[in-house]
Structures are given as C-alpha cells and as structure tokens.
N, C-alpha and C positions, 0 to 999 in steps of 0.2 A: 558269120557273127551276127549276132543281135544287135537291133538297133539302141538298144541301151548301151551296149559296150561301144558302139561307134560314138555316140554322143559323148560319152565320157573320155574317149580318146581324142575325138576331136578338140573338145573344149580344153583338154590339158594342152594339147598343140598350140590352141590359140593363146591360151595363159603365158605358157613358157615360152615360145618362141616370137609370139608378137606382143606380149605384155600386155596382154587384155584383162581389165578389171573382171574378175570372175562375177560380179554383181551386175555387169551389164549384158551376160550372155543368158538369153532366153530364147526359147524354140519359136515364139511368135514374133521377134523382134526382127526390123529390117537388118539384114547382113550387113550390107554395103554401107549404110548410114551408120551402125553401130560401131563397126570396125575402123571404117575411116582410112582402110589400106589404099596405098597408092599401086600405080600398075606393076611395080616391081617388088611390092607387096605380094602381090597375087600370084606372080610367077615363083616367089618363095612359097608360098602355100600350095600351088599345084606340085610343087618337087617334094614338099614336105609329106603331102597327102600320098604321092604316089609310091614316096620310100615307107611309108606306114602301113598303105593298106593294100599297096601293089596294082591299085587302079589309077589310070590316066584320065584326069581332066581336062577337057579341052573349051576352048572359048564358048561353044554353043552351051554348054553345060551352065554356064554363068548368066548367059544372057536370060535364061526364065527363072532363074534363082533369084527369090527376093528375101526370104525369111532364114534363120538358121535351122529352121526344120528341113526346108526345101535342100538345103545343103546336104545336111546329115542323110535325107532319102535319097538323093543323088549318088551318094557314096555307099549306101546301101544297095540302090538297084546295079551299081556296076559291080557289087562284088557278087550277085547273083548269077 
C-alpha cells in the first residue's frame, strides 16, 4: 500500500469514527494535541487500525509519535 493510500484511509477513519474536522488534519500537526483523544479513544484507534490495515500498534509506537506524518509512517513501516 502506498503512503498516499494510507494517509487517505487513516484520515477517513479519523473523520468518520472520531468525528475529527477534516480541516484540522495536517501531516505536520501534532497528532495528540489536534485529536485530543482520551485513553479509550486510543484503544479504539488501535483496534480500528488493526482491523483496517492488519497491523497491530503497541504503546511503544505512540511514544515516539508526534505528528500525523509520524502516525502514517508507523503504519507504512508495519505494512512492509
């Protein structure tokens, strides 16, 4: 899967499942500050990503993640 496809699919998930305003999603923005998700939302996000991409995100993946772009890249790397 190409990175553009990953970005599009992740953004669709964020918009549809977490009611994120598409206008606030930008690759260089801070993911945690922008989404303002609580711990249960992150659990839901992990489950949804796993069901859509077939990859499992673990706590360590989120530790170094700052931007949306980091998030997309982690998924891309796990798909390889």
